[in-house]
N, CA, C and O of each residue as an XYZ file, in Angstrom:
916
protein
N       1.572      7.067    -14.880
C       1.139      5.801    -14.293
C       0.634      6.017    -12.876
O       1.251      6.753    -12.106
N      -0.469      5.392    -12.523
C      -0.973      5.476    -11.163
C      -0.706      4.166    -10.428
O      -0.776      3.083    -11.008
N      -0.398      4.292     -9.142
C      -0.266      3.106     -8.314
C      -1.672      2.593     -7.995
O      -2.473      3.316     -7.402
N      -1.976      1.353     -8.383
C      -3.333      0.846     -8.173
C      -3.370     -0.421     -7.330
O      -4.410     -0.744     -6.757
N      -2.272     -1.138     -7.242
C      -2.271     -2.436     -6.590
C      -1.803     -2.281     -5.151
O      -0.622     -2.035     -4.904
N      -2.714     -2.424     -4.205
C      -2.394     -2.259     -2.786
C      -2.686     -3.569     -2.058
O      -3.683     -4.239     -2.328
N      -1.794     -3.919     -1.127
C      -2.018     -5.088     -0.295
C      -1.646     -6.401     -0.949
O      -2.248     -7.433     -0.654
N      -0.641     -6.377     -1.849
C      -0.226     -7.606     -2.527
C       1.296     -7.719     -2.510
O       2.011     -6.723     -2.618
N       1.772     -8.952     -2.374
C       3.199     -9.261     -2.483
C       3.357    -10.306     -3.580
O       2.864    -11.426     -3.443
N       4.029     -9.957     -4.646
C       4.316    -10.928     -5.706
C       5.624    -11.631     -5.360
O       6.677    -10.999     -5.282
N       5.549    -12.934     -5.155
C       6.717    -13.682     -4.689
C       7.577    -14.229     -5.821
O       8.722    -14.620     -5.592
N       7.045    -14.261     -7.030
C       7.797    -14.730     -8.194
C       7.947    -13.578     -9.184
O       6.956    -13.061     -9.700
N       9.182    -13.183     -9.443
C       9.436    -12.112    -10.401
C      10.505    -12.578    -11.388
O      11.294    -13.477    -11.096
N      10.512    -11.954    -12.547
C      11.515    -12.247    -13.572
C      12.627    -11.213    -13.468
O      12.413    -10.026    -13.715
N      13.808    -11.676    -13.100
C      14.951    -10.771    -12.965
C      15.771    -10.748    -14.242
O      15.798    -11.725    -14.991
N      16.436     -9.633    -14.486
C      17.369     -9.541    -15.602
C      18.439    -10.620    -15.467
O      18.759    -11.053    -14.360
N      18.981    -11.045    -16.586
C      19.993    -12.099    -16.591
C      21.223    -11.656    -15.797
O      21.690    -10.529    -15.963
N      21.755    -12.535    -14.933
C      22.909    -12.145    -14.104
C      24.095    -11.638    -14.906
O      24.764    -10.696    -14.482
N      24.371    -12.243    -16.056
C      25.495    -11.785    -16.866
C      25.324    -10.363    -17.357
O      26.281     -9.590    -17.405
N      24.091    -10.023    -17.722
C      23.817     -8.660    -18.185
C      23.938     -7.666    -17.039
O      24.429     -6.554    -17.230
N      23.489     -8.063    -15.841
C      23.626     -7.188    -14.670
C      25.096     -6.951    -14.364
O      25.500     -5.820    -14.093
N      25.899     -8.009    -14.406
C      27.335     -7.874    -14.157
C      27.984     -6.964    -15.192
O      28.852     -6.158    -14.858
N      27.559     -7.093    -16.459
C      28.115     -6.234    -17.509
C      27.753     -4.775    -17.270
O      28.593     -3.891    -17.444
N      26.514     -4.514    -16.873
C      26.097     -3.134    -16.610
C      26.832     -2.540    -15.419
O      27.055     -1.330    -15.375
N      27.212     -3.368    -14.456
C      27.867     -2.862    -13.245
C      29.212     -2.217    -13.535
O      29.751     -1.515    -12.679
N      29.760     -2.437    -14.710
C      31.055     -1.857    -15.074
C      30.941     -0.386    -15.456
O      31.951      0.315    -15.522
N      29.732      0.085    -15.705
C      29.555      1.411    -16.282
C      28.880      2.365    -15.318
O      28.144      1.956    -14.419
N      29.147      3.657    -15.525
C      28.524      4.685    -14.724
C      27.131      5.020    -15.216
O      26.735      4.647    -16.321
N      26.400      5.727    -14.379
C      25.020      6.090    -14.691
C      24.943      6.944    -15.951
O      24.071      6.724    -16.792
N      25.836      7.907    -16.094
C      25.779      8.789    -17.260
C      25.978      8.003    -18.553
O      25.274      8.232    -19.536
N      26.932      7.082    -18.553
C      27.190      6.277    -19.742
C      25.985      5.407    -20.082
O      25.600      5.314    -21.247
N      25.390      4.772    -19.085
C      24.232      3.908    -19.324
C      23.045      4.716    -19.836
O      22.353      4.300    -20.765
N      22.816      5.874    -19.220
C      21.717      6.749    -19.645
C      21.871      7.148    -21.114
O      20.909      7.094    -21.879
N      23.074      7.546    -21.503
C      23.312      7.930    -22.897
C      23.168      6.727    -23.823
O      22.564      6.830    -24.890
N      23.725      5.580    -23.413
C      23.679      4.386    -24.256
C      22.259      3.887    -24.475
O      21.974      3.242    -25.484
N      21.383      4.178    -23.550
C      19.995      3.713    -23.625
C      19.100      4.689    -24.378
O      17.898      4.456    -24.506
N      19.676      5.775    -24.874
C      18.875      6.753    -25.607
C      18.384      7.889    -24.745
O      17.348      8.491    -25.031
N      19.128      8.189    -23.681
C      18.823      9.290    -22.766
C      17.455      9.132    -22.099
O      16.673     10.079    -22.016
N      17.194      7.936    -21.635
C      15.982      7.669    -20.869
C      16.371      6.929    -19.595
O      17.517      6.508    -19.436
N      15.400      6.773    -18.682
C      15.587      5.914    -17.528
C      16.050      6.572    -16.254
O      16.132      5.902    -15.224
N      16.359      7.863    -16.275
C      16.851      8.524    -15.075
C      15.720      8.830    -14.098
O      14.612      9.183    -14.503
N      16.014      8.691    -12.808
C      15.125      9.244    -11.798
C      15.378     10.742    -11.700
O      16.327     11.259    -12.290
N      14.539     11.425    -10.964
C      14.783     12.835    -10.701
C      16.097     13.004     -9.924
O      16.450     12.145     -9.117
N      16.809     14.089    -10.160
C      18.140     14.231     -9.552
C      18.138     14.520     -8.065
O      19.209     14.618     -7.466
N      16.970     14.662     -7.443
C      16.977     14.882     -5.997
C      17.309     13.609     -5.214
O      17.579     13.686     -4.015
N      17.296     12.442     -5.864
C      17.762     11.233     -5.178
C      19.282     11.268     -5.126
O      19.946     11.211     -6.160
N      19.832     11.361     -3.915
C      21.270     11.531     -3.747
C      21.836     10.447     -2.836
O      21.129      9.912     -1.982
N      23.126     10.125     -3.027
C      23.745      9.132     -2.144
C      23.828      9.647     -0.716
O      24.104     10.824     -0.486
N      23.589      8.766      0.232
C      23.630      9.147      1.639
C      25.066      9.441      2.081
O      25.284     10.225      3.005
N      26.043      8.813      1.424
C      27.447      9.094      1.747
C      28.246      9.138      0.445
O      27.872      8.485     -0.529
N      29.343      9.902      0.417
C      30.145     10.029     -0.807
C      30.712      8.687     -1.254
O      31.153      7.876     -0.439
N      30.689      8.474     -2.554
C      31.255      7.255     -3.113
C      30.304      6.083     -3.168
O      30.673      5.022     -3.671
N      29.092      6.237     -2.667
C      28.120      5.141     -2.718
C      27.815      4.787     -4.170
O      27.694      5.661     -5.028
N      27.694      3.497     -4.421
C      27.386      3.019     -5.762
C      26.671      1.687     -5.637
O      26.976      0.901     -4.740
N      25.726      1.423     -6.524
C      25.045      0.139     -6.501
C      24.626     -0.264     -7.904
O      24.473      0.571     -8.795
N      24.446     -1.559     -8.073
C      23.895     -2.113     -9.311
C      23.254     -3.440     -8.945
O      23.892     -4.290     -8.324
N      21.995     -3.623     -9.325
C      21.316     -4.876     -9.024
C      19.922     -4.899     -9.597
O      19.476     -3.939    -10.225
N      19.241     -5.997     -9.378
C      17.879     -6.181     -9.877
C      16.874     -5.711     -8.835
O      17.061     -5.919     -7.636
N      15.821     -5.082     -9.301
C      14.893     -4.375     -8.412
C      13.889     -5.309     -7.750
O      13.205     -6.088     -8.414
N      13.819     -5.212     -6.434
C      12.648     -5.635     -5.668
C      11.931     -4.341     -5.308
O      12.477     -3.510     -4.583
N      10.728     -4.167     -5.802
C      10.042     -2.881     -5.660
C       9.110     -2.881     -4.458
O       8.557     -3.910     -4.069
N       8.953     -1.693     -3.884
C       8.110     -1.518     -2.709
C       7.261     -0.263     -2.904
O       7.773      0.786     -3.292
N       5.989     -0.376     -2.637
C       5.105      0.788     -2.613
C       4.745      1.073     -1.165
O       4.052      0.285     -0.522
N       5.220      2.205     -0.656
C       5.019      2.601      0.736
C       3.852      3.563      0.868
O       3.484      4.258     -0.080
N       3.283      3.588      2.055
C       2.356      4.651      2.428
C       3.147      5.722      3.189
O       4.132      5.392      3.850
N       2.743      6.988      3.114
C       3.520      8.050      3.761
C       3.668      7.810      5.261
O       2.701      7.507      5.960
N       4.908      7.953      5.733
C       5.183      7.812      7.155
C       5.045      6.398      7.688
O       4.915      6.204      8.897
N       5.071      5.403      6.802
C       4.842      4.010      7.208
C       5.848      3.114      6.476
O       5.863      3.066      5.246
N       6.685      2.408      7.239
C       7.717      1.591      6.600
C       7.438      0.094      6.679
O       8.340     -0.715      6.459
N       6.218     -0.278      6.986
C       5.850     -1.679      7.155
C       6.279     -2.526      5.958
O       6.810     -3.623      6.127
N       6.046     -2.013      4.749
C       6.292     -2.809      3.550
C       7.778     -3.043      3.285
O       8.125     -3.984      2.571
N       8.667     -2.210      3.841
C      10.090     -2.500      3.716
C      10.451     -3.787      4.458
O      11.287     -4.560      3.992
N       9.826     -4.013      5.601
C      10.042     -5.260      6.332
C       9.457     -6.442      5.568
O      10.044     -7.524      5.543
N       8.308     -6.233      4.949
C       7.710     -7.285      4.129
C       8.610     -7.589      2.935
O       8.786     -8.750      2.564
N       9.176     -6.551      2.340
C      10.022     -6.723      1.157
C      11.298     -7.495      1.462
O      11.809     -8.212      0.603
N      11.815     -7.354      2.679
C      13.070     -8.022      3.020
C      12.992     -9.522      2.758
O      13.982    -10.134      2.358
N      11.835    -10.108      2.978
C      11.671    -11.548      2.764
C      11.797    -11.927      1.291
O      12.130    -13.069      0.974
N      11.534    -10.981      0.390
C      11.553    -11.252     -1.047
C      12.920    -11.007     -1.682
O      13.123    -11.316     -2.856
N      13.845    -10.462     -0.923
C      15.163    -10.107     -1.465
C      16.001    -11.358     -1.677
O      16.043    -12.253     -0.833
N      16.670    -11.398     -2.830
C      17.624    -12.453     -3.146
C      18.985    -11.814     -3.402
O      19.089    -10.604     -3.601
N      20.017    -12.638     -3.393
C      21.373    -12.155     -3.640
C      21.421    -11.349     -4.938
O      20.981    -11.815     -5.989
N      21.963    -10.130     -4.846
C      22.104     -9.289     -6.028
C      20.961     -8.329     -6.274
O      20.992     -7.568     -7.241
N      19.952     -8.347     -5.417
C      18.825     -7.424     -5.583
C      19.127     -6.056     -4.997
O      20.002     -5.899     -4.147
N      18.379     -5.074     -5.475
C      18.346     -3.723     -4.924
C      16.895     -3.425     -4.568
O      16.005     -3.673     -5.381
N      16.640     -2.910     -3.395
C      15.283     -2.519     -3.029
C      15.013     -1.115     -3.566
O      15.792     -0.191     -3.332
N      13.916     -0.967     -4.280
C      13.509      0.325     -4.836
C      12.149      0.667     -4.247
O      11.165     -0.031     -4.492
N      12.098      1.736     -3.474
C      10.885      2.081     -2.738
C      10.309      3.403     -3.211
O      11.001      4.420     -3.243
N       9.029      3.378     -3.580
C       8.270      4.574     -3.926
C       7.194      4.764     -2.864
O       6.981      3.894     -2.020
N       6.528      5.895     -2.913
C       5.495      6.200     -1.931
C       4.237      6.661     -2.651
O       4.309      7.259     -3.724
N       3.089      6.380     -2.054
C       1.832      6.761     -2.697
C       1.664      8.268     -2.801
O       0.913      8.754     -3.647
N       2.356      9.008     -1.950
C       2.402     10.461     -2.059
C       3.714     10.929     -1.447
O       4.379     10.157     -0.757
N       4.095     12.165     -1.683
C       5.389     12.636     -1.223
C       5.534     12.497      0.292
O       4.643     12.864      1.058
N       6.688     11.954      0.701
C       6.968     11.818      2.124
C       8.474     11.764      2.319
O       9.174     11.024      1.628
N       8.963     12.548      3.260
C      10.395     12.581      3.545
C      10.717     12.008      4.920
O      11.809     12.233      5.443
N       9.784     11.275      5.505
C      10.047     10.659      6.802
C      11.182      9.647      6.692
O      11.517      9.186      5.601
N      11.771      9.308      7.845
C      12.899      8.392      7.870
C      12.448      6.939      7.835
O      12.369      6.280      8.873
N      12.155      6.445      6.643
C      11.610      5.098      6.472
C      12.628      3.994      6.786
O      12.236      2.863      7.075
N      13.904      4.301      6.733
C      14.929      3.259      6.675
C      16.137      3.686      7.485
O      16.509      4.860      7.493
N      16.753      2.721      8.171
C      17.953      3.011      8.942
C      18.855      1.801      9.030
O      18.727      0.851      8.258
N      19.772      1.849      9.988
C      20.831      0.843     10.100
C      20.292     -0.563     10.344
O      20.832     -1.526      9.799
N      19.233     -0.703     11.153
C      18.720     -2.043     11.437
C      18.142     -2.709     10.182
O      18.396     -3.886      9.927
N      17.369     -1.957      9.408
C      16.839     -2.518      8.168
C      17.962     -2.804      7.177
O      17.906     -3.791      6.443
N      18.975     -1.950      7.151
C      20.108     -2.195      6.268
C      20.807     -3.499      6.638
O      21.210     -4.266      5.764
N      20.946     -3.744      7.939
C      21.556     -4.986      8.402
C      20.740     -6.190      7.956
O      21.291     -7.201      7.520
N      19.418     -6.071      8.070
C      18.532     -7.146      7.639
C      18.641     -7.395      6.141
O      18.752     -8.541      5.705
N      18.608     -6.331      5.356
C      18.674     -6.486      3.902
C      20.018     -7.052      3.470
O      20.077     -7.906      2.586
N      21.093     -6.583      4.085
C      22.417     -7.096      3.713
C      22.510     -8.597      3.963
O      23.114     -9.320      3.171
N      21.920     -9.067      5.050
C      21.945    -10.499      5.351
C      21.236    -11.313      4.271
O      21.490    -12.508      4.126
N      20.354    -10.673      3.521
C      19.627    -11.340      2.438
C      20.337    -11.221      1.095
O      19.858    -11.745      0.089
N      21.481    -10.531      1.075
C      22.223    -10.366     -0.168
C      21.904     -9.103     -0.929
O      22.270     -8.968     -2.096
N      21.215     -8.163     -0.272
C      20.809     -6.921     -0.935
C      22.012     -6.033     -1.216
O      22.920     -5.917     -0.393
N      22.008     -5.404     -2.400
C      23.111     -4.542     -2.819
C      22.885     -3.077     -2.479
O      23.782     -2.261     -2.689
N      21.713     -2.718     -1.959
C      21.479     -1.326     -1.607
C      20.016     -0.956     -1.733
O      19.160     -1.788     -2.036
N      19.754      0.333     -1.487
C      18.390      0.858     -1.485
C      18.321      2.141     -2.289
O      19.202      2.997     -2.207
N      17.241      2.260     -3.077
C      16.864      3.520     -3.722
C      15.473      3.849     -3.216
O      14.561      3.035     -3.365
N      15.284      5.024     -2.621
C      14.004      5.340     -1.999
C      13.612      6.787     -2.253
O      14.393      7.709     -2.022
N      12.390      6.967     -2.731
C      11.844      8.317     -2.909
C      11.206      8.735     -1.585
O       9.994      8.919     -1.482
N      12.057      8.875     -0.590
C      11.650      9.213      0.764
C      12.890      9.444      1.601
O      13.996      9.524      1.068
N      12.714      9.551      2.904
C      13.832      9.844      3.786
C      14.419      8.595      4.420
O      13.766      7.555      4.507
N      15.661      8.717      4.859
C      16.338      7.673      5.623
C      17.052      8.335      6.790
O      17.266      9.547      6.797
N      17.417      7.527      7.772
C      18.172      8.051      8.902
C      19.341      7.110      9.208
O      19.579      6.155      8.468
N      20.065      7.375     10.292
C      21.284      6.620     10.634
C      22.328      6.749      9.527
O      22.983      5.772      9.162
N      22.474      7.950      9.003
C      23.358      8.148      7.863
C      24.799      7.749      8.167
O      25.456      7.125      7.333
N      25.294      8.101      9.350
C      26.674      7.758      9.688
C      26.856      6.246      9.773
O      27.884      5.718      9.350
N      25.863      5.554     10.316
C      25.943      4.096     10.404
C      25.907      3.453      9.013
O      26.647      2.506      8.745
N      25.051      3.967      8.136
C      24.989      3.438      6.775
C      26.322      3.624      6.061
O      26.763      2.746      5.320
N      26.963      4.774      6.287
C      28.277      5.016      5.694
C      29.313      4.066      6.266
O      30.131      3.516      5.529
N      29.281      3.869      7.588
C      30.273      3.012      8.238
C      30.161      1.572      7.750
O      31.174      0.890      7.593
N      28.939      1.108      7.509
C      28.760     -0.263      7.044
C      28.801     -0.365      5.521
O      28.682     -1.455      4.961
N      28.972      0.784      4.851
C      29.082      0.853      3.391
C      27.899      0.155      2.717
O      28.060     -0.650      1.800
N      26.711      0.495      3.209
C      25.490      0.016      2.576
C      24.961      1.152      1.701
O      24.507      2.167      2.229
N      25.010      1.002      0.370
C      24.644      2.118     -0.512
C      23.161      2.459     -0.428
O      22.300      1.593     -0.585
N      22.881      3.725     -0.181
C      21.506      4.212     -0.138
C      21.423      5.511     -0.931
O      22.246      6.411     -0.763
N      20.420      5.594     -1.795
C      20.122      6.805     -2.551
C      18.715      7.225     -2.164
O      17.759      6.475     -2.359
N      18.593      8.432     -1.615
C      17.345      8.825     -0.979
C      16.966     10.257     -1.330
O      17.775     11.039     -1.830
N      15.714     10.566     -1.051
C      15.191     11.928     -1.248
C      15.686     12.872     -0.153
O      15.890     14.061     -0.398
N      15.879     12.337      1.057
C      16.241     13.179      2.199
C      16.875     12.320      3.282
O      16.686     11.105      3.328
N      17.621     12.974      4.139
C      18.039     12.379      5.406
C      17.184     13.037      6.479
O      17.160     14.261      6.616
N      16.478     12.194      7.240
C      15.483     12.737      8.165
C      15.339     11.791      9.355
O      15.060     10.604      9.187
N      15.531     12.327     10.552
C      15.445     11.508     11.767
C      14.023     11.120     12.128
O      13.824     10.253     12.978
N      13.033     11.736     11.507
C      11.640     11.450     11.872
C      11.307      9.979     11.631
O      11.538      9.464     10.537
N      10.774      9.309     12.632
C      10.453      7.895     12.523
C       9.145      7.641     11.802
O       8.414      8.568     11.451
N       8.867      6.367     11.589
C       7.656      5.965     10.877
C       6.872      4.952     11.712
O       7.356      4.453     12.728
N       5.650      4.661     11.258
C       4.793      3.686     11.928
C       4.663      2.444     11.046
O       5.214      2.381      9.947
N       3.935      1.477     11.545
C       3.644      0.256     10.795
C       2.147      0.002     10.943
O       1.710     -0.701     11.854
N       1.375      0.582     10.037
C      -0.077      0.562     10.215
C      -0.872      0.337      8.942
O      -2.026     -0.087      9.010
N      -0.280      0.614      7.766
C      -1.063      0.632      6.536
C      -0.386     -0.200      5.463
O       0.834     -0.144      5.302
N      -1.169     -0.964      4.735
C      -0.614     -1.814      3.692
C      -0.191     -1.015      2.467
O      -0.853     -0.061      2.057
N       0.914     -1.431      1.908
C       1.323     -1.039      0.571
C       1.438     -2.316     -0.252
O       0.604     -3.213     -0.124
N       2.464     -2.404     -1.095
C       2.661     -3.605     -1.898
C       4.144     -3.847     -2.131
O       4.976     -2.960     -1.943
N       4.452     -5.069     -2.545
C       5.828     -5.456     -2.870
C       5.833     -6.160     -4.224
O       4.978     -6.996     -4.520
N       6.810     -5.799     -5.023
C       7.005     -6.365     -6.363
C       5.832     -6.071     -7.294
O       5.311     -6.951     -7.980
N       5.439     -4.803     -7.290
C       4.528     -4.261     -8.293
C       5.276     -3.152     -9.023
O       6.227     -2.597     -8.471
N       4.876     -2.812    -10.245
C       5.506     -1.660    -10.896
C       5.271     -0.391    -10.075
O       4.161     -0.137     -9.606
N       6.330      0.397     -9.909
C       6.221      1.651     -9.160
C       6.855      2.775     -9.971
O       7.661      2.538    -10.870
N       6.477      3.983     -9.635
C       7.139      5.167    -10.181
C       7.948      5.778     -9.050
O       7.390      6.324     -8.098
N       9.264      5.684     -9.160
C      10.176      6.173     -8.133
C      10.892      7.410     -8.660
O      11.713      7.320     -9.573
N      10.574      8.572     -8.077
C      11.190      9.834     -8.521
C      11.075      9.999    -10.034
O      12.041     10.345    -10.714
N       9.879      9.745    -10.538
C       9.490      9.922    -11.945
C       9.973      8.824    -12.882
O       9.721      8.904    -14.084
N      10.654      7.808    -12.381
C      11.104      6.713    -13.239
C      10.259      5.469    -12.977
O      10.035      5.092    -11.827
N       9.796      4.841    -14.046
C       9.067      3.578    -13.919
C      10.058      2.468    -13.601
O      11.056      2.295    -14.301
N       9.778      1.720    -12.544
C      10.614      0.583    -12.160
C       9.719     -0.632    -11.999
O       8.756     -0.612    -11.233
N      10.047     -1.697    -12.733
C       9.319     -2.950    -12.609
C      10.180     -3.948    -11.847
O      11.407     -3.868    -11.911
N       9.579     -4.871    -11.140
C      10.374     -5.892    -10.471
C      11.305     -6.589    -11.467
O      10.886     -6.979    -12.557
N      12.568     -6.740    -11.079
C      13.532     -7.417    -11.937
C      14.283     -6.526    -12.889
O      15.256     -6.972    -13.498
N      13.865     -5.254    -13.048
C      14.656     -4.312    -13.838
C      16.004     -4.074    -13.167
O      16.165     -4.333    -11.974
N      16.971     -3.580    -13.937
C      18.291     -3.304    -13.387
C      18.353     -1.843    -12.961
O      17.974     -0.946    -13.714
N      18.830     -1.621    -11.755
C      18.975     -0.268    -11.217
C      20.451     -0.029    -10.947
O      21.112     -0.820    -10.274
N      20.956      1.078    -11.483
C      22.354      1.464    -11.292
C      22.358      2.864    -10.700
O      21.628      3.739    -11.166
N      23.169      3.080     -9.686
C      23.234      4.395     -9.044
C      24.674      4.712     -8.670
O      25.428      3.844     -8.230
N      25.035      5.972     -8.855
C      26.343      6.459     -8.427
C      26.224      7.953     -8.158
O      25.113      8.470     -8.038
N      27.334      8.643     -8.062
C      27.307     10.063     -7.734
C      26.601     10.938     -8.746
O      26.275     12.085     -8.444
N      26.353     10.417     -9.958
C      25.659     11.182    -10.992
C      24.152     10.991    -10.971
O      23.428     11.715    -11.656
N      23.663     10.019    -10.191
C      22.225      9.814    -10.137
C      21.854      8.347    -10.157
O      22.658      7.479     -9.816
N      20.613      8.084    -10.566
C      20.052      6.729    -10.592
C      19.418      6.499    -11.961
O      18.667      7.340    -12.455
N      19.728      5.351    -12.571
C      19.148      5.013    -13.865
C      18.547      3.616    -13.788
O      19.081      2.729    -13.123
N      17.419      3.438    -14.484
C      16.700      2.169    -14.500
C      16.757      1.596    -15.909
O      16.380      2.261    -16.874
N      17.231      0.354    -16.023
C      17.324     -0.333    -17.315
C      16.277     -1.447    -17.340
O      16.333     -2.352    -16.507
N      15.323     -1.404    -18.275
C      14.341     -2.494    -18.363
C      15.044     -3.842    -18.476
O      16.034     -3.972    -19.196
N      14.534     -4.835    -17.769
C      15.233     -6.118    -17.680
C      15.483     -6.747    -19.045
O      16.514     -7.387    -19.250
N      14.545     -6.570    -19.985
C      14.709     -7.192    -21.293
C      15.722     -6.455    -22.169
O      16.127     -6.970    -23.211
N      16.130     -5.266    -21.759
C      17.119     -4.496    -22.523
C      18.505     -4.518    -21.890
O      19.423     -3.880    -22.406
N      18.675     -5.233    -20.790
C      19.910     -5.137    -20.018
C      21.144     -5.497    -20.843
O      22.123     -4.750    -20.831
N      21.121     -6.623    -21.558
C      22.285     -7.043    -22.335
C      22.577     -6.060    -23.464
O      23.729     -5.700    -23.703
N      21.529     -5.634    -24.151
C      21.684     -4.677    -25.259
C      22.281     -3.356    -24.781
O      23.170     -2.801    -25.426
N      21.792     -2.858    -23.653
C      22.288     -1.582    -23.138
C      23.735     -1.716    -22.657
O      24.534     -0.796    -22.837
N      24.077     -2.854    -22.049
C      25.462     -3.065    -21.630
C      26.404     -3.048    -22.829
O      27.500     -2.491    -22.755
N      25.981     -3.651    -23.922
C      26.803     -3.668    -25.136
C      26.948     -2.253    -25.698
O      28.038     -1.857    -26.111
N      25.863     -1.501    -25.714
C      25.916     -0.126    -26.209
C      26.790      0.743    -25.310
O      27.503      1.619    -25.800
N      26.741      0.507    -23.996
C      27.578      1.269    -23.067
C      29.053      0.974    -23.303
O      29.889      1.875    -23.231
N      29.375     -0.285    -23.585
C      30.762     -0.640    -23.876
C      31.249      0.062    -25.136
O      32.378      0.549    -25.186
N      30.398      0.111    -26.148
C      30.769      0.816    -27.369
C      30.963      2.295    -27.139
O      31.868      2.910    -27.704
N      30.118      2.861    -26.312
C      30.245      4.289    -26.013
C      31.545      4.570    -25.256
O      32.233      5.551    -25.541
N      31.873      3.723    -24.307
C      33.115      3.923    -23.558
C      34.338      3.811    -24.465
O      35.293      4.573    -24.314
N      34.315      2.873    -25.400
C      35.434      2.715    -26.328
C      35.607      3.971    -27.178
O      36.728      4.430    -27.396
N      34.498      4.521    -27.656
C      34.561      5.737    -28.459
C      35.089      6.910    -27.637
O      35.870      7.723    -28.129
N      34.651      6.987    -26.376
C      35.107      8.073    -25.513
C      36.599      7.958    -25.205
O      37.275      8.970    -25.023
N      37.113      6.728    -25.146
C      38.548      6.546    -24.889
C      39.367      7.179    -25.996
O      40.387      7.816    -25.732
N      38.922      7.007    -27.253
C      39.630      7.626    -28.369
C      39.579      9.142    -28.303
O      40.581      9.813    -28.550
N      38.428      9.674    -27.975
C      38.299     11.133    -27.862
C      39.144     11.666    -26.718
O      39.727     12.745    -26.825
N      39.213     10.920    -25.627
C      39.998     11.355    -24.466
C      41.464     11.539    -24.843
O      42.107     12.498    -24.415
N      41.993     10.608    -25.651
C      43.392     10.720    -26.074
C      43.601     11.947    -26.949
O      44.631     12.613    -26.850
N      42.638     12.247    -27.798
C      42.755     13.445    -28.637
C      42.717     14.712    -27.788
O      43.465     15.655    -28.051
N      41.853     14.745    -26.772
C      41.815     15.904    -25.875
C      43.128     16.045    -25.114
O      43.627     17.156    -24.934
N      43.690     14.923    -24.667
C      44.966     14.971    -23.956
C      46.089     15.504    -24.839
O      47.038     16.131    -24.369
N      45.947     15.231    -26.139
C      46.967     15.723    -27.080
C      46.774     17.196    -27.418
O      47.562     17.763    -28.175
N      45.731     17.828    -26.865
C      45.533     19.255    -27.057
C      44.492     19.630    -28.083
O      44.252     20.818    -28.297
N      43.863     18.662    -28.729
C      42.810     18.993    -29.688
C      41.616     19.599    -28.964
O      41.370     19.326    -27.789
N      40.889     20.421    -29.694
C      39.699     21.069    -29.143
C      38.436     20.304    -29.532
O      38.384     19.626    -30.558
N      37.427     20.434    -28.683
C      36.138     19.849    -29.014
C      35.594     20.371    -30.335
O      34.883     19.653    -31.039
N      35.917     21.608    -30.677
C      35.495     22.184    -31.950
C      35.913     21.314    -33.126
O      35.187     21.212    -34.114
N      37.091     20.681    -33.023
C      37.601     19.844    -34.110
C      37.265     18.366    -33.901
O      36.936     17.661    -34.855
N      37.349     17.906    -32.666
C      37.043     16.507    -32.390
C      35.605     16.189    -32.798
O      35.334     15.124    -33.353
N      34.690     17.113    -32.523
C      33.278     16.899    -32.818
C      32.819     17.546    -34.127
O      31.627     17.534    -34.435
N      33.754     18.110    -34.902
C      33.395     18.706    -36.185
C      32.399     19.844    -36.071
O      31.433     19.913    -36.830
N      32.639     20.739    -35.116
C      31.680     21.802    -34.839
C      31.852     23.051    -35.696
O      30.924     23.853    -35.805
N      33.017     23.230    -36.303
C      33.293     24.527    -36.952
C      32.337     24.815    -38.099
O      31.845     25.937    -38.222
N      32.066     23.824    -38.941
C      31.162     24.032    -40.073
C      29.754     24.422    -39.642
O      29.230     25.427    -40.122
N      29.126     23.657    -38.749
C      27.780     24.031    -38.300
C      27.729     25.390    -37.620
O      26.753     26.123    -37.785
N      28.765     25.743    -36.855
C      28.779     27.058    -36.216
C      28.854     28.175    -37.255
O      28.165     29.189    -37.144
N      29.704     27.973    -38.273
C      29.822     28.976    -39.341
C      28.508     29.107    -40.112
O      28.097     30.203    -40.496
N      27.855     27.947    -40.328
C      26.587     27.968    -41.064
C      25.513     28.755    -40.330
O      24.607     29.306    -40.956
N      25.608     28.808    -39.021
C      24.657     29.572    -38.217
C      25.065     31.039    -38.064
O      24.351     31.839    -37.458
N      26.232     31.374    -38.629
C      26.635     32.774    -38.641
C      27.615     33.195    -37.558
O      27.813     34.390    -37.341
N      28.238     32.229    -36.867
C      29.212     32.604    -35.847
C      30.409     33.288    -36.496
O      30.991     32.762    -37.445
N      30.782     34.480    -35.976
C      31.893     35.238    -36.525
C      32.994     35.381    -35.478
O      32.729     35.488    -34.281
N      34.215     35.381    -35.956
C      35.370     35.669    -35.103
C      35.870     37.059    -35.485
O      36.164     37.312    -36.654
N      35.968     37.948    -34.523
C      36.430     39.303    -34.791
C      37.676     39.600    -33.950
O      37.735     39.288    -32.761
N      38.667     40.213    -34.605
C      39.913     40.559    -33.918
C      39.761     41.945    -33.303
O      40.691     42.447    -32.672
């Protein structure tokens, strides 16, 4: 997908249903990714700015120009309670697009955090205020405000397509994007997966091996695996 829409702010977006977002917030990124059919992950270079950071919310998307954070300020006006700002860039850039002041502004609007395929700074302040940020880099280099991007257009953030209103979940395992129309279905599938894993966990605690829990012995033998004393 190419970014084609520049200089536009869409003020009306369709967000995933709040109940489905709340249901998804109970699950980790790995569980959601598996439940959705192993799709939706961003590239793993997006990492939490501080340990334990976690977020779940509906996406307000931002398309940035390299070294220019103007559109993050524009996006702040579009944020509603429960949103997550997801920022992509027209080309690779690790400049410090975001810091404590913007985090303060976004939090006042009800923002649940930021996912950005770029750099951020004020890492210690972001940790102290417990504002979840998942970023490409931590970088003190500042940015300018000179070139238009867009807000609430589909973006590709670290190889994942994100549309306004999609659900974004992030934790120590990474970032996953759930299409807004699939949010309830994926939450239900994640719950089923967790229930199944609970049963397997008890079997592992009792000393059973994955070889037996997952029925691996037959397929391994069929491929010629031999045990020699």
